[in-house]
N, C-alpha and C positions, 0 to 999 in steps of 0.2 A: 920621354923615351920609354918609360914603362908601358904606356898605352900602345905605343908603336910596336914594342916587342910582343905584347900580347896579341895584337892584330896579326902580326907576321906568323906567330906560332899557330894561331887559329887557322890561317890559310894553309900552312904547311901540314898541319895535322888533320885537316878536313873537318874541323869542328863546325857544327851547325851554326848558321848565322841566325840570330834571333829575329823573329817577325819576318822571315823570308817566305812570303806567301805567293800562291798562284791565284789570280783573280780574273774576272771577266764581267762585262756589262753587255746586255742583249736587248735590242729594241723590240717592243711589242709588235712592231710592223712585220717582224720576221718570225714570230712565234704563232703556233696554230690557234691559240686562244686570245691573241691580241694583248697579252699581259707582258710587261717588261720583266727582266730578270737581272739580278746581280748575284755573283757567286764569289765566295772566298774560301779557298782551302788554306787553312791557317797553319803555318810552320812557326814554332816558337819553342823556347825553353820552358815555358809555363804550360805543362801538359795537363794540369788540372783546371778544367773550365766548367762553367755552369751557366744557366739562364736566369734572368731576373726581371721582374716587372717593376717599373719605376713610375712614380707620380710626383716628381720633384721639379717639373718644368711646365712650360706653357702647354705642352702635349704629353700625355702618358706615352710610355714606350717600353718595348721589350728589348733587352740587349744581352749579348754574350759577354761574360766577364771572366777574369781569372778567379778561381775559387778562393784564393787567399785575400782577395780584395773585398774585405768585409763591408766597407762603406760604399762599394760600387762607384768608385771615383773614376774608373776608366771603362769604356765600352769598346769592344772589338768587332762590332757589327750588330745591327738591329734595325727596327722599324717602329714608327710612332703612329698615333691615332689619326694623324692627318694623311697617312699613306706615304710619308717620306721615309726612305730607308738609306742606309749607308754602310759601307765596309771599306777596308783599305789594304794596301800592301806597301811595305817599306821600299824606299828608293835609296840606293847607295851610290848614285852618281850625280847628286845635287849637293849644294852647300859645300863643295869640295874645298874651297879656300876660306870658308867662313870660320872665324875663330870664336864665335859666341859659344858660351857654355849652356845656353838655354836651348834645349832640344828634347826629343822623345816625348812630345806632347800630343801625339796622335790619338791615344785613347781618351784623353780628357777633351780633346777637340771634338771627337765624334760624339761623345756624351752631350756636349753643349749643342751640337747640331741637332741631335734628336730631341733635345729639350725645346728648341726654339724654331726649327725650320719646318715649313710645309711644302716648299717648292724648291726647284733648282735655283731660282732667282734669290730666294732667301739664303740659300747656302752660299751663293756667290757673294752676296752682301756680307755674310759672316766672315768669309775669307778676307775680303777687301778691308773690312773694319778692324781686323785683328792687327795689333801693333807689330811693327818690325823690331827685332827678328821674331818670326812667327813660331819658331820652335818646331817646324814641320819639315819632313822630308818623305813624302809619300804620294801614292796615287789613291785618291778617294773615289770609289765607285758609288754613284748616287742615283736613286730613282724617286719619282713622285707620282701622285695620283692623277696627274694630267697627262701621263705618258712620257714625261721627260726622263731620260736616262743617259748618263754621261760619266766619263772619267775626268778627274781634275788632277793634273800633275802639279803639286804644290811644293814650294821650297820656302826658305826663310823670308823671301822678299816678293815673289811673284807667283802666279799660277797660270796654267794653260788648260783650257777646256777641250776635251775630245768628245764630240757628240755622237752617240750611237744611232741617232735618228738622221744623221747627215750622211747621205750616200758618198759624198766626197771623202769623208773621214772614216766611214765604216761601210764599205761597199757591200758587205754581206750582213750588215746589221749587228755585228758584235765587235767588241774591242777587248783585247787581252793584255794584261800586264803581269809581270813577275816582279823583279827587284832592280830594275833600272828604268829611268825615265827617258822617253824619246827626246825630251828637251834638255837632258843632262849631258855630261861628258861622255863622249863616244867610247865604246869598248871598255867601259868600267861598270861594275855592278855585279849582280848575281842572278842566276835563273835563266841564262841564255838557252841551255838545253831544255829546261822545263817549258820555256816559251815556245820552242819549236814543237815539242810534243803537243802542247795545248793547241797550237795553230793547226796541227795535223788532225787532231780528233774533232775540233770544232768544224773544220772544213768538211770532213767526212759526214758528220752528223747533219750539218746544214744541207749538204747535197742530198741526203736521204730524207729530209724533212723531219728530223728527229731532235731539233733543238727544243727540249722541254725539261721540266723539273726532274723527271725520273731519269732521263738520260744523263743529266749533269750530276745527279746524286750517285747513281749506280755505276755509270761507265767512266765519268770524268774524275769523280772524287775517289774512285777505287781503280784508277788507271795503273796498269802494270806494263806500260810501254816504255821503250828506251829508243829515242830517235837516232842516237849515234850508233848504237849496236844494231839498229833496225830489227828490234825484237818486240814481240807482244807476248810477254811471259804469261799473261792470263790465258790467252788462247792456247799457247804451247803446253802449259802444265795441266790444262783441263783434260788432256788425253794421257797423262802420266800417272801411274799409281802413287799413292801417298807414301812418302819416305822423307829422308833428310835431303832436300834439294835447295841449296842456297844460291841466291842471286844478290848482286850488289845493287841496292836500291837508292844509293846516294844521289843520283841525278834524275830520279823519277819524280813525277808530280806528287805522288803520295809516298812518303819515306818515313824514316824513324822520327824525324822532327815534326811530323804532321800531327797536330793536336786536336783538330776539329774542323768541321765544315759548316758554313752558314750559307744558305741559298734563299734569297727573298724574291718571291714572285709578287709583283705589284698587282694593281687592279686595272681592268679595262675601263674605258670611258663610261661614266654613269654608275659604276659599282661602288659599294661602300668601302672607303679606304681602310676601315678597321678590319676588313677581311683580306688584306694583303697577307699572304701565307709566308711564315718564317719557318723554313725547313732547317732542322739542325741535325748534325752528327756530332754530338757533344763528347767527343773522344776520338782516338785514332780512327780515321774514316774506314779503314779496312776491317775494323772489329766493332764499330759502333752502329747501332740501329738508327735509321733516319726517322725523325718524328717532327710533325708540324705543330705550330702554335699560332694564335691570332690575338691581336689587341682586343677584339670583340669579346673574347673569352674572359677578360678581366685578369685579376691578379693571381687567381688560383691555377697556375700552370701545372702540367703533369708533374707528379711528385718526383719522378726519376730524374728530372732536369734541374731541380732546385735544391738548395741547402741553406741553412741558416749560417750567419756569421762568416767565418773563414773556412767552413767545412766544405768538402768536395761533394758533388752530387752523385747519386747512386749509379746512373748510367755511365758517367765518365769513369768511375772506378771499375765497373764491370768491363768496360772496353779496354782499359789499361791492363787489367789482369790477363785478358786474351792476347793483348799485344805482346806481353812477355813471352808467350809461347811462340810468337812469330820471330822474335829477335832473342834467341837463347844465348848467343855469344856475347859475353860481357867484357872481354879484355880488349885493350887497344882500340881500334876503330871498329869493334864488333857491331856497333849500332847500324852499320851499313848493310850487314848481311842478313837478309830476310829469308827465312825458311818458307818458300812460296807454297809448299805443299800444305801448310796449315791453312792457307787461304783458298786454294784451288787444287782440286785433284780429280782423277778419273772416277773415283768412287762417289763423288758429289757430296762428300762430308766436310769440305772446306768451310771455313768460317764465313767467307763472302757468300758462298753458295747457300748456306743455311740462312743467313740474314736476308738475302734477297728473296727467298721463298716467303718469308714473313712480310717483307716490304711490299710484295706484290699485292697482298691484301690491304695493307695500309694505304698504298697509293690509290687503289680502287675505291675504298671507302671514303677517303679524303675527297676524291674527285666527285663522287656522288653527293657527299655532304655540301661541298662548295656550290655545286650546281643548284641544290635545293635552297641553300642560304642566300645565294645571289637572286634567285627567282622569288622566293617567298619571305625572305628576311629570317633572322634568327635572334634568339636571346642568349644571354650568358650561360644559362643553365644547359642548353643544348650542347654547347661547346665543352662545358665542364664534364658532362656525361661522356663525351667522346674522349676527353683526356683520361678519364677513369679507365676506359677500355684500352687506351694506349699504354697506361701503366701496367695493366694486367697482362697484356700481350708482351711487353718488354720483359717483365720478370719471368714469365713462362719461357720465353726464348732463351734467356741467359741461363736459366736453370738447366735447360737441355744442353746448351753449349758447354 
């Protein structure tokens, strides 16, 4: 009864649902460079996130973890040396009548997958061999170095695969999931409005031939659209002078509960799987700079993305400090009310506007580096030098902000 009461109170008060993410998988057949993509905009109560390099499995891997997870026992998105990558979003309309207490194993399961899997077939075997009840209620977005990319809707007993390379299942080459499974109980779950927003922006980007990493990072992960209100607040407030302009962000893709973004661009046929690009926004996406990392670069990741033990990383803290400026109302349901002028304004001084000026250079340099590395090969030192530049740029950017 106590748990039921708390759930009802959460619904009545509009409390954020933990791990309520917006996610997508995209076939390389539909991207300009032939590389598949998986995207996760993470909504969670664990706002402090960081990146970590692991060498505790068959394959080395880089993963996003909660900063207080000192041992790195759970991973919330990442890629390994074989070019296998994974992320997830929670599903709230499966296991509805299951009374088992074994649940919430998604982070541990994704860590295991990164340790062991090289292909989608390996991942399917991992699911099938996992004992029942599986302790899972999620959509897992997965890609591999052979071009495989799919969603797996998984519950305590079964799974269903949705293949982004199959025109019958993904006629436009992409599949979107929020927080309800298509194989689960109908009209139950979370994220119905977010799903509609995501469908709209993906459809428009696809029609314009703009389904790429930069669009997903900058336009999708910082989306200020509301499908019910038929509003694009980013477009609207770019013409409005900076002032106290509040909007309710509760049903938008990026809202107060958004803690980070991870976008993994796999490799095309014949490319080095260790050069799959892991784009991170390791903090509130509207205030966090997007930075790339690669397995090929080894364990010395950018300093601003990592931290020892249970400490938080530098970039995450900087992004959260700016987030407080965007959500100054602390009483009642104040977390819903975003001062949009802090992000976008006519003067061009908004946080998003300033970050994207810097990211323009980051995307350009990353593209040139990747082209060179794929053509001519690269060693760990070259990537470490690039990481040092990213650290320098990040610190300079936030000093200005």
